[in-house]
TORDRENMAR-594608 format. One line per field, with one value per atom (N, C-alpha, C): z negated, x, y negated; residue in one letter; atom name; residue number from 1. Coordinates in steps of 0.001 Angstrom, whole numbers. Layout:
// residues N
c3	c(Z | ...) $
c1	c(X | ...) $
c2	c(Y | ...) $
res	c(A | ...) $
atom	c(CA | ...) $
n	c(NUM | ...) $
***
This chain:
// residues 173
c3	c(20172 | 18874 | 18630 | 17451 | 17115 | 16817 | 16806 | 16496 | 15091 | 14134 | 12758 | 12713 | 13383 | 13403 | 14072 | 15133 | 15806 | 14875 | 14083 | 13118 | 12068 | 11621 | 10620 | 11184 | 12380 | 12999 | 13177 | 13556 | 13737 | 12427 | 11307 | 10006 | 9655 | 10212 | 9829 | 10563 | 11330 | 12026 | 10987 | 10792 | 9775 | 10450 | 10130 | 10752 | 9717 | 9713 | 8829 | 9717 | 9423 | 10243 | 10385 | 11581 | 11830 | 11907 | 11800 | 11827 | 13252 | 13372 | 14683 | 14679 | 13544 | 13464 | 13769 | 14986 | 15371 | 15033 | 14167 | 13751 | 14706 | 15131 | 16007 | 16927 | 18142 | 19084 | 19820 | 19813 | 20507 | 20990 | 21845 | 22297 | 21145 | 20041 | 18928 | 17930 | 17809 | 16792 | 17076 | 16308 | 16350 | 14911 | 14447 | 13083 | 13143 | 12470 | 12429 | 10981 | 10639 | 9256 | 9159 | 7943 | 7716 | 7896 | 7400 | 7464 | 8126 | 8634 | 9284 | 8362 | 7041 | 6134 | 5454 | 5856 | 5404 | 6084 | 5403 | 6008 | 5666 | 6656 | 6500 | 7000 | 6174 | 6574 | 6502 | 7507 | 7526 | 7633 | 6697 | 6682 | 6346 | 6643 | 6197 | 5058 | 3893 | 2722 | 2127 | 1988 | 1417 | 2106 | 3421 | 4187 | 4074 | 3496 | 3323 | 4104 | 4592 | 5220 | 4100 | 4142 | 3114 | 3776 | 3349 | 3856 | 2753 | 2983 | 2015 | 2436 | 1534 | 1807 | 977 | 1655 | 1003 | 1226 | 163 | 252 | -667 | -128 | -984 | -1759 | -1192 | -1885 | -2279 | -3547 | -4084 | -3831 | -2945 | -2652 | -1158 | -814 | 605 | 869 | 2146 | 2655 | 3919 | 4110 | 5323 | 5726 | 7024 | 7550 | 8228 | 7832 | 8421 | 9333 | 10616 | 11602 | 12174 | 12214 | 12811 | 14315 | 15061 | 16517 | 17074 | 16295 | 16707 | 16251 | 16554 | 16267 | 14775 | 13983 | 12561 | 11737 | 10452 | 9507 | 9138 | 8748 | 8193 | 6909 | 6427 | 5231 | 3977 | 3883 | 2681 | 3076 | 2346 | 2587 | 1243 | 1188 | -25 | 254 | -675 | -611 | -1611 | -1181 | -2074 | -1958 | -3063 | -3103 | -3870 | -3173 | -3775 | -4387 | -5610 | -6337 | -7754 | -8452 | -9851 | -10796 | -10387 | -11184 | -10259 | -10749 | -9921 | -10679 | -10504 | -11149 | -10560 | -9247 | -8585 | -7334 | -7160 | -5934 | -5551 | -4295 | -3784 | -2459 | -2360 | -1143 | -719 | 516 | 982 | 2329 | 2470 | 3796 | 4138 | 5096 | 5538 | 4482 | 3474 | 2486 | 1039 | 746 | -629 | -867 | -2054 | -2504 | -3815 | -3863 | -5084 | -5561 | -6867 | -7457 | -8544 | -8751 | -9824 | -10313 | -11556 | -12147 | -13071 | -12994 | -13863 | -14840 | -16088 | -17151 | -17878 | -18702 | -19402 | -20305 | -20733 | -21659 | -21097 | -19874 | -19393 | -17868 | -17278 | -15863 | -15813 | -15112 | -15007 | -13557 | -13373 | -12042 | -12103 | -11040 | -10945 | -9482 | -9230 | -7876 | -7546 | -6301 | -5759 | -6594 | -7135 | -7867 | -9259 | -9728 | -11033 | -12112 | -12572 | -13536 | -14893 | -15172 | -16439 | -16469 | -15335 | -15269 | -14770 | -15663 | -15230 | -14790 | -13841 | -13343 | -14262 | -14243 | -14957 | -14021 | -14469 | -13608 | -13241 | -13801 | -13515 | -12322 | -11758 | -10623 | -9333 | -8175 | -6919 | -6434 | -6983 | -6542 | -7287 | -8222 | -9049 | -8208 | -8502 | -7895 | -9034 | -9147 | -10144 | -9611 | -10419 | -10021 | -10884 | -10213 | -10903 | -10720 | -11753 | -11640 | -11515 | -10388 | -10068 | -9992 | -10725 | -10714 | -9691 | -9655 | -8759 | -9046 | -8052 | -8231 | -8340 | -8223 | -8214 | -9572 | -10656 | -11994 | -12415 | -13106 | -13623 | -14704 | -14640 | -15654 | -16308 | -17477 | -18241 | -18456 | -18036 | -18338 | -17093 | -17297 | -16264 | -16755 | -15933 | -14474 | -13982 | -12804 | -12151 | -11401 | -11654 | -10904 | -10059 | -8765 | -7834 | -7950 | -8030 | -8112 | -7309 | -7500 | -6773 | -7530 | -7128 | -7588 | -6493 | -6869 | -5878 | -6211 | -5194 | -5365 | -4099 | -4291 | -3165 | -3066 | -1880 | -1685 | -1899 | -2616 | -2836 | -1518 | -1431 | -205 | 175 | -819 | -560 | 139 | -63 | 565 | 2090 | 2579 | 4024 | 4631 | 3787 | 4316 | 5259 | 6264 | 7266 | 8298 | 8121 | 9101 | 9471 | 8468 | 8788 | 9768 | 10611 | 11615 | 10955 | 9897 | 9235 | 7728 | 7030 | 5625 | 5357 | 4326 | 3991 | 2651 | 2543 | 1283 | 929 | -272 | -816 | -2112 | -2355 | -3600 | -4094 | -5432 | -6086 | -7068 | -6990 | -7900 | -9090 | -10319 | -11492 | -11327 | -10793 | -10710 | -9308 | -9091 | -7761 | -7596 | -6392 | -6062 | -5650) $
c1	c(-6976 | -6440 | -5238 | -5186 | -4070 | -2820 | -1670 | -415 | -461 | -1010 | -1113 | -1973 | -3110 | -3976 | -3271 | -2518 | -1789 | -745 | -66 | 904 | 224 | -945 | -1682 | -2088 | -2611 | -3015 | -1800 | -668 | 544 | 962 | 813 | 1162 | 277 | -887 | -1852 | -1667 | -618 | -360 | -24 | -931 | -742 | -695 | 329 | 506 | 931 | 300 | 699 | 1046 | 2139 | 2572 | 1430 | 1110 | 44 | -1342 | -1442 | -2746 | -3265 | -4576 | -5171 | -6334 | -6736 | -7875 | -7441 | -7692 | -7332 | -8496 | -8240 | -9278 | -9368 | -8216 | -8193 | -6991 | -7162 | -6059 | -6095 | -4990 | -4918 | -3484 | -3230 | -1861 | -906 | -1427 | -576 | -332 | -1263 | -1114 | -2000 | -1745 | -2564 | -2684 | -3899 | -4116 | -4549 | -3791 | -4091 | -4178 | -5234 | -5424 | -5413 | -5256 | -5150 | -6488 | -7566 | -8885 | -9897 | -10952 | -12003 | -12624 | -12678 | -13353 | -12404 | -11128 | -10236 | -10656 | -10458 | -10816 | -9737 | -9275 | -8266 | -8869 | -8748 | -9209 | -8033 | -7886 | -6821 | -7469 | -7103 | -7686 | -6614 | -6906 | -6068 | -6809 | -6167 | -6747 | -5703 | -6048 | -5123 | -3759 | -3747 | -2509 | -1663 | -2199 | -1449 | -2108 | -1284 | -1808 | -2243 | -3484 | -4009 | -4424 | -3769 | -4091 | -4854 | -6139 | -6987 | -7106 | -6727 | -6746 | -7845 | -8821 | -9927 | -9694 | -9517 | -9155 | -10052 | -11030 | -11927 | -11216 | -10193 | -9385 | -8099 | -7756 | -6780 | -5317 | -4933 | -3522 | -3327 | -2370 | -2155 | -819 | -616 | 652 | 342 | 1026 | 850 | 2178 | 2375 | 3531 | 3003 | 3531 | 3138 | 4274 | 3987 | 5020 | 4804 | 5867 | 5850 | 6010 | 5043 | 5144 | 5555 | 5305 | 5758 | 7192 | 7719 | 9115 | 9427 | 8507 | 8746 | 7514 | 7768 | 6668 | 6093 | 4826 | 4287 | 5051 | 4870 | 5582 | 5209 | 3972 | 3527 | 2620 | 2762 | 1926 | 1411 | 121 | -540 | -1147 | -957 | -1615 | -2754 | -3917 | -5061 | -5438 | -5298 | -5628 | -6931 | -7959 | -9281 | -9353 | -8827 | -8750 | -9250 | -9566 | -9989 | -8800 | -7668 | -6450 | -5254 | -4090 | -2893 | -1778 | -1755 | -734 | 639 | 676 | 1956 | 1761 | 2669 | 2754 | 4223 | 4514 | 5882 | 5841 | 6634 | 6728 | 8193 | 8435 | 9795 | 10009 | 11155 | 11556 | 12885 | 13604 | 14842 | 15942 | 15828 | 16896 | 16444 | 15188 | 14710 | 13520 | 13467 | 12278 | 11836 | 10583 | 10009 | 8931 | 8944 | 7983 | 7196 | 5963 | 5136 | 4172 | 3750 | 2694 | 1901 | 594 | -265 | -918 | -520 | -1065 | -2149 | -2912 | -4000 | -3483 | -2226 | -1675 | -476 | -59 | 1202 | 1285 | 2066 | 2425 | 3935 | 4390 | 5823 | 6269 | 7426 | 8009 | 9480 | 9979 | 11394 | 11789 | 13109 | 13632 | 14452 | 14357 | 15161 | 15076 | 13885 | 13657 | 14252 | 14883 | 15535 | 14551 | 13715 | 12668 | 13230 | 14484 | 15117 | 15573 | 15480 | 15854 | 14662 | 13696 | 12495 | 12816 | 12023 | 12176 | 11428 | 11858 | 11116 | 10893 | 10101 | 9675 | 10798 | 11989 | 13095 | 13940 | 13672 | 14475 | 13656 | 14310 | 13585 | 12743 | 12920 | 12150 | 10830 | 10561 | 9364 | 8098 | 7139 | 5805 | 4804 | 4104 | 3044 | 1863 | 1375 | 217 | -958 | -1980 | -3194 | -4284 | -5071 | -6286 | -7431 | -8112 | -9134 | -10485 | -11450 | -12792 | -13674 | -14908 | -15895 | -16011 | -15985 | -16059 | -14703 | -13621 | -12284 | -11677 | -12342 | -11816 | -10856 | -9786 | -8821 | -9481 | -9249 | -9765 | -8594 | -8845 | -7776 | -7999 | -9145 | -9454 | -9473 | -9007 | -9020 | -9966 | -10794 | -10845 | -11487 | -11021 | -11619 | -12861 | -13947 | -15171 | -15452 | -15550 | -15765 | -14662 | -13421 | -12293 | -11121 | -9960 | -8775 | -7515 | -6423 | -5095 | -4494 | -3968 | -3482 | -2053 | -1194 | 190 | 681 | 1445 | 2114 | 3513 | 3870 | 5219 | 6222 | 7314 | 8303 | 8935 | 9269 | 9873 | 11142 | 11931 | 13174 | 12894 | 11699 | 11346 | 11267 | 10847 | 10721 | 11941 | 12955 | 14183 | 14875 | 15512 | 16159 | 15179 | 13893 | 12860 | 12791 | 12626 | 12581 | 11446 | 11676 | 10667 | 9436 | 9643 | 8520 | 8690 | 7584 | 7638 | 6562 | 6814 | 5933 | 5276 | 4016 | 3273 | 2751 | 3082 | 2563 | 1839 | 696 | -15 | -725 | -905 | -1662 | -2612 | -3865 | -4920 | -4978 | -5088 | -5298 | -6569 | -7592 | -8914 | -9134 | -8748 | -8845 | -10157 | -10694 | -11910 | -11524) $
c2	c(-12798 | -12467 | -13368 | -14004 | -14885 | -14062 | -14725 | -14049 | -13460 | -14213 | -13703 | -12454 | -12468 | -11288 | -10115 | -10383 | -9313 | -8707 | -9545 | -9026 | -8170 | -8597 | -7839 | -6480 | -6478 | -5222 | -4315 | -4894 | -4092 | -3444 | -4136 | -3569 | -2390 | -2355 | -1334 | -14 | 109 | 1363 | 2425 | 3330 | 4363 | 5722 | 6507 | 7797 | 8809 | 9968 | 11052 | 12245 | 12913 | 14039 | 15037 | 15410 | 16359 | 15737 | 14423 | 13769 | 13673 | 13738 | 13589 | 12617 | 12100 | 11205 | 9780 | 9313 | 7962 | 7050 | 6062 | 5139 | 3960 | 3465 | 2305 | 2403 | 1957 | 1961 | 626 | -103 | -1378 | -1567 | -2570 | -2800 | -3135 | -3708 | -4097 | -2969 | -2031 | -1000 | 203 | 1217 | 2419 | 2901 | 3098 | 3558 | 5018 | 5860 | 7279 | 7712 | 8449 | 8881 | 10402 | 10884 | 12314 | 13038 | 12441 | 13075 | 12139 | 12734 | 11949 | 10917 | 11194 | 10274 | 9286 | 9224 | 8160 | 6866 | 5753 | 4467 | 3444 | 2719 | 1680 | 371 | -667 | -1998 | -2951 | -3800 | -4796 | -6162 | -7054 | -8397 | -9416 | -10680 | -11784 | -12454 | -12508 | -13158 | -14081 | -15345 | -16334 | -16296 | -16127 | -16141 | -14884 | -13807 | -12567 | -11446 | -10533 | -9322 | -8385 | -7953 | -7054 | -5748 | -4660 | -3337 | -2612 | -2366 | -1667 | -216 | 663 | 2091 | 2723 | 3304 | 4009 | 5491 | 6208 | 7622 | 8441 | 9146 | 9922 | 11024 | 11617 | 12609 | 11895 | 11889 | 10969 | 11209 | 12097 | 12309 | 12082 | 11197 | 10979 | 10306 | 10050 | 9537 | 8745 | 7631 | 6842 | 6226 | 6076 | 5361 | 4104 | 2958 | 1680 | 1254 | 1116 | 787 | -602 | -1362 | -2688 | -2536 | -3044 | -3015 | -4374 | -5442 | -6765 | -6975 | -8141 | -8404 | -8524 | -9086 | -9317 | -8967 | -8682 | -8502 | -9865 | -9933 | -11186 | -11546 | -12761 | -13221 | -12449 | -11989 | -11276 | -10119 | -9015 | -7835 | -7321 | -7041 | -6570 | -5206 | -4284 | -2981 | -2978 | -2509 | -2286 | -822 | -123 | 1296 | 1453 | 1860 | 2030 | 3430 | 3534 | 4796 | 4576 | 5644 | 5535 | 5470 | 6039 | 6025 | 6103 | 5696 | 5714 | 6432 | 7740 | 8567 | 8284 | 8033 | 7816 | 6971 | 6013 | 5230 | 5198 | 5506 | 5435 | 4694 | 3627 | 2833 | 2862 | 3319 | 3538 | 2856 | 2173 | 1707 | 2373 | 1857 | 2495 | 2481 | 1589 | 1431 | 1556 | 1277 | 1145 | 2060 | 2660 | 3375 | 2752 | 2296 | 1744 | 2702 | 2987 | 3911 | 3200 | 3645 | 3089 | 4147 | 3982 | 4803 | 3898 | 3987 | 3201 | 4168 | 4038 | 4874 | 4091 | 4757 | 4064 | 2954 | 3019 | 2032 | 1270 | 1564 | 1015 | 1102 | 197 | 268 | 447 | 1455 | 1741 | 1571 | 933 | 763 | 1119 | 1770 | 2099 | 2146 | 2206 | 2111 | 3353 | 3794 | 4886 | 6171 | 6446 | 7682 | 7728 | 6651 | 6635 | 6176 | 7102 | 6785 | 6354 | 6706 | 6332 | 4873 | 4174 | 2753 | 1944 | 1694 | 966 | -464 | -958 | -2325 | -3283 | -4543 | -5579 | -6757 | -7710 | -8814 | -9779 | -9619 | -10531 | -10107 | -8946 | -8492 | -8569 | -8686 | -8923 | -7738 | -6558 | -5387 | -5230 | -6090 | -5996 | -6095 | -5218 | -5271 | -5338 | -6431 | -6495 | -5691 | -4772 | -3974 | -4403 | -4883 | -5333 | -4291 | -4120 | -3320 | -4319 | -4262 | -5244 | -4545 | -5061 | -4499 | -5178 | -4734 | -5317 | -6805 | -7634 | -9072 | -9736 | -8964 | -9537 | -9830 | -9439 | -9706 | -8608 | -9003 | -8040 | -7194 | -5888 | -4972 | -4252 | -3676 | -3034 | -1544 | -1015 | 379 | 1247 | 2475 | 3504 | 4589 | 5173 | 5103 | 3808 | 3377 | 2225 | 2690 | 2052 | 2328 | 1104 | 1276 | 161 | -880 | -423 | -1339 | -828 | -1463 | -1028 | -1415 | -801 | -1149 | -2010 | -3175 | -4123 | -4512 | -4510 | -4951 | -5631 | -6684 | -7333 | -6739 | -6305 | -5779 | -6909 | -6637 | -7694 | -8143 | -9414 | -9954 | -9192 | -8795 | -8074 | -6737 | -6183 | -4910 | -5037 | -6203 | -6416 | -7107 | -7444 | -8040 | -7068 | -7600 | -6760 | -6255 | -6609 | -6304 | -4812 | -3928 | -2497 | -2181 | -1214 | -830 | -213 | 575 | 1247 | 1198 | 1432 | 1789 | 2827 | 3622 | 4735 | 4476 | 4835 | 4714 | 6106 | 6567 | 7826 | 7497 | 8144 | 7892 | 9138 | 9170 | 10240 | 9586 | 9951 | 9477 | 10440 | 9903 | 10765 | 11600 | 10962 | 11576 | 12106 | 13355 | 13949 | 14703 | 14647 | 15402 | 16802) $
res	c(M | M | M | S | S | S | L | L | L | T | T | T | Q | Q | Q | A | A | A | L | L | L | I | I | I | V | V | V | A | A | A | M | M | M | A | A | A | F | F | F | L | L | L | L | L | L | N | N | N | I | I | I | G | G | G | C | C | C | T | T | T | N | N | N | V | V | V | V | V | V | E | E | E | D | D | D | S | S | S | P | P | P | Q | Q | Q | S | S | S | K | K | K | I | I | I | T | T | T | T | T | T | K | K | K | R | R | R | D | D | D | N | N | N | D | D | D | R | R | R | I | I | I | E | E | E | V | V | V | Q | Q | Q | I | I | I | E | E | E | N | N | N | G | G | G | K | K | K | A | A | A | V | V | V | I | I | I | S | S | S | I | I | I | H | H | H | R | R | R | P | P | P | F | F | F | G | G | G | I | I | I | S | S | S | H | H | H | A | A | A | I | I | I | V | V | V | E | E | E | R | R | R | L | L | L | D | D | D | E | E | E | N | N | N | W | W | W | P | P | P | D | D | D | A | A | A | A | A | A | V | V | V | L | L | L | R | R | R | L | L | L | H | H | H | L | L | L | K | K | K | G | G | G | L | L | L | E | E | E | S | S | S | L | L | L | K | K | K | V | V | V | T | T | T | N | N | N | E | E | E | K | K | K | I | I | I | T | T | T | L | L | L | N | N | N | A | A | A | A | A | A | V | V | V | L | L | L | S | S | S | H | H | H | D | D | D | V | V | V | R | R | R | L | L | L | W | W | W | K | K | K | D | D | D | G | G | G | N | N | N | E | E | E | D | D | D | S | S | S | P | P | P | L | L | L | N | N | N | S | S | S | K | K | K | I | I | I | P | P | P | Y | Y | Y | W | W | W | M | M | M | E | E | E | I | I | I | R | R | R | M | M | M | V | V | V | G | G | G | N | N | N | G | G | G | G | G | G | K | K | K | T | T | T | V | V | V | K | K | K | T | T | T | I | I | I | P | P | P | L | L | L | N | N | N | D | D | D | G | G | G | D | D | D | F | F | F | E | E | E | T | T | T | E | E | E | L | L | L | P | P | P | K | K | K | V | V | V | F | F | F | L | L | L | E | E | E | G | G | G | N | N | N | P | P | P | K | K | K | T | T | T | F | F | F | T | T | T | V | V | V | D | D | D | W | W | W | I | I | I | N | N | N | F | F | F | Y | Y | Y | R | R | R | N | N | N) $
atom	c(N | CA | C | N | CA | C | N | CA | C | N | CA | C | N | CA | C | N | CA | C | N | CA | C | N | CA | C | N | CA | C | N | CA | C | N | CA | C | N | CA | C | N | CA | C | N | CA | C | N | CA | C | N | CA | C | N | CA | C | N | CA | C | N | CA | C | N | CA | C | N | CA | C | N | CA | C | N | CA | C | N | CA | C | N | CA | C | N | CA | C | N | CA | C | N | CA | C | N | CA | C | N | CA | C | N | CA | C | N | CA | C | N | CA | C | N | CA | C | N | CA | C | N | CA | C | N | CA | C | N | CA | C | N | CA | C | N | CA | C | N | CA | C | N | CA | C | N | CA | C | N | CA | C | N | CA | C | N | CA | C | N | CA | C | N | CA | C | N | CA | C | N | CA | C | N | CA | C | N | CA | C | N | CA | C | N | CA | C | N | CA | C | N | CA | C | N | CA | C | N | CA | C | N | CA | C | N | CA | C | N | CA | C | N | CA | C | N | CA | C | N | CA | C | N | CA | C | N | CA | C | N | CA | C | N | CA | C | N | CA | C | N | CA | C | N | CA | C | N | CA | C | N | CA | C | N | CA | C | N | CA | C | N | CA | C | N | CA | C | N | CA | C | N | CA | C | N | CA | C | N | CA | C | N | CA | C | N | CA | C | N | CA | C | N | CA | C | N | CA | C | N | CA | C | N | CA | C | N | CA | C | N | CA | C | N | CA | C | N | CA | C | N | CA | C | N | CA | C | N | CA | C | N | CA | C | N | CA | C | N | CA | C | N | CA | C | N | CA | C | N | CA | C | N | CA | C | N | CA | C | N | CA | C | N | CA | C | N | CA | C | N | CA | C | N | CA | C | N | CA | C | N | CA | C | N | CA | C | N | CA | C | N | CA | C | N | CA | C | N | CA | C | N | CA | C | N | CA | C | N | CA | C | N | CA | C | N | CA | C | N | CA | C | N | CA | C | N | CA | C | N | CA | C | N | CA | C | N | CA | C | N | CA | C | N | CA | C | N | CA | C | N | CA | C | N | CA | C | N | CA | C | N | CA | C | N | CA | C | N | CA | C | N | CA | C | N | CA | C | N | CA | C | N | CA | C | N | CA | C | N | CA | C | N | CA | C | N | CA | C | N | CA | C | N | CA | C | N | CA | C | N | CA | C | N | CA | C | N | CA | C | N | CA | C | N | CA | C | N | CA | C | N | CA | C | N | CA | C | N | CA | C | N | CA | C | N | CA | C | N | CA | C | N | CA | C | N | CA | C | N | CA | C | N | CA | C | N | CA | C | N | CA | C | N | CA | C | N | CA | C | N | CA | C | N | CA | C | N | CA | C | N | CA | C | N | CA | C | N | CA | C | N | CA | C) $
n	c(1 | 1 | 1 | 2 | 2 | 2 | 3 | 3 | 3 | 4 | 4 | 4 | 5 | 5 | 5 | 6 | 6 | 6 | 7 | 7 | 7 | 8 | 8 | 8 | 9 | 9 | 9 | 10 | 10 | 10 | 11 | 11 | 11 | 12 | 12 | 12 | 13 | 13 | 13 | 14 | 14 | 14 | 15 | 15 | 15 | 16 | 16 | 16 | 17 | 17 | 17 | 18 | 18 | 18 | 19 | 19 | 19 | 20 | 20 | 20 | 21 | 21 | 21 | 22 | 22 | 22 | 23 | 23 | 23 | 24 | 24 | 24 | 25 | 25 | 25 | 26 | 26 | 26 | 27 | 27 | 27 | 28 | 28 | 28 | 29 | 29 | 29 | 30 | 30 | 30 | 31 | 31 | 31 | 32 | 32 | 32 | 33 | 33 | 33 | 34 | 34 | 34 | 35 | 35 | 35 | 36 | 36 | 36 | 37 | 37 | 37 | 38 | 38 | 38 | 39 | 39 | 39 | 40 | 40 | 40 | 41 | 41 | 41 | 42 | 42 | 42 | 43 | 43 | 43 | 44 | 44 | 44 | 45 | 45 | 45 | 46 | 46 | 46 | 47 | 47 | 47 | 48 | 48 | 48 | 49 | 49 | 49 | 50 | 50 | 50 | 51 | 51 | 51 | 52 | 52 | 52 | 53 | 53 | 53 | 54 | 54 | 54 | 55 | 55 | 55 | 56 | 56 | 56 | 57 | 57 | 57 | 58 | 58 | 58 | 59 | 59 | 59 | 60 | 60 | 60 | 61 | 61 | 61 | 62 | 62 | 62 | 63 | 63 | 63 | 64 | 64 | 64 | 65 | 65 | 65 | 66 | 66 | 66 | 67 | 67 | 67 | 68 | 68 | 68 | 69 | 69 | 69 | 70 | 70 | 70 | 71 | 71 | 71 | 72 | 72 | 72 | 73 | 73 | 73 | 74 | 74 | 74 | 75 | 75 | 75 | 76 | 76 | 76 | 77 | 77 | 77 | 78 | 78 | 78 | 79 | 79 | 79 | 80 | 80 | 80 | 81 | 81 | 81 | 82 | 82 | 82 | 83 | 83 | 83 | 84 | 84 | 84 | 85 | 85 | 85 | 86 | 86 | 86 | 87 | 87 | 87 | 88 | 88 | 88 | 89 | 89 | 89 | 90 | 90 | 90 | 91 | 91 | 91 | 92 | 92 | 92 | 93 | 93 | 93 | 94 | 94 | 94 | 95 | 95 | 95 | 96 | 96 | 96 | 97 | 97 | 97 | 98 | 98 | 98 | 99 | 99 | 99 | 100 | 100 | 100 | 101 | 101 | 101 | 102 | 102 | 102 | 103 | 103 | 103 | 104 | 104 | 104 | 105 | 105 | 105 | 106 | 106 | 106 | 107 | 107 | 107 | 108 | 108 | 108 | 109 | 109 | 109 | 110 | 110 | 110 | 111 | 111 | 111 | 112 | 112 | 112 | 113 | 113 | 113 | 114 | 114 | 114 | 115 | 115 | 115 | 116 | 116 | 116 | 117 | 117 | 117 | 118 | 118 | 118 | 119 | 119 | 119 | 120 | 120 | 120 | 121 | 121 | 121 | 122 | 122 | 122 | 123 | 123 | 123 | 124 | 124 | 124 | 125 | 125 | 125 | 126 | 126 | 126 | 127 | 127 | 127 | 128 | 128 | 128 | 129 | 129 | 129 | 130 | 130 | 130 | 131 | 131 | 131 | 132 | 132 | 132 | 133 | 133 | 133 | 134 | 134 | 134 | 135 | 135 | 135 | 136 | 136 | 136 | 137 | 137 | 137 | 138 | 138 | 138 | 139 | 139 | 139 | 140 | 140 | 140 | 141 | 141 | 141 | 142 | 142 | 142 | 143 | 143 | 143 | 144 | 144 | 144 | 145 | 145 | 145 | 146 | 146 | 146 | 147 | 147 | 147 | 148 | 148 | 148 | 149 | 149 | 149 | 150 | 150 | 150 | 151 | 151 | 151 | 152 | 152 | 152 | 153 | 153 | 153 | 154 | 154 | 154 | 155 | 155 | 155 | 156 | 156 | 156 | 157 | 157 | 157 | 158 | 158 | 158 | 159 | 159 | 159 | 160 | 160 | 160 | 161 | 161 | 161 | 162 | 162 | 162 | 163 | 163 | 163 | 164 | 164 | 164 | 165 | 165 | 165 | 166 | 166 | 166 | 167 | 167 | 167 | 168 | 168 | 168 | 169 | 169 | 169 | 170 | 170 | 170 | 171 | 171 | 171 | 172 | 172 | 172 | 173 | 173 | 173) $
***
């Protein structure tokens, strides 16, 4: 396994309090999910670590722990959901929030929803809705698609040991 692959696997360490479903165990990482039917895929695409989260029930939580010395240069989250009512990504110092509505994408920092973020600040996360075949789509619910965002570089500055991802799907089973 190359160093890059080892870093990617280390990023994929997902743990939820009370979880017992171990998906993968290796010297570099351990992936633990909340339910037996959760699925996590980690790949390298265009030089970026891509963590794809498949969640049949649209509400969940994951902790991503770095086991190697440093995070890779770029990390992308892909949430395979029909809608994204809420996304919260937290590290030791920063909390970034987002919501994708049928007409708008909203982002804010540290729970302050009254101060939305814009693309000119370093905490900005562009959230794309991607359909089957990789094309950008504009309509919700997403069928055979995902919500994709690259974590801002400032989010991984200081090399935090862990970060947490919480999400809620509009369309819950």
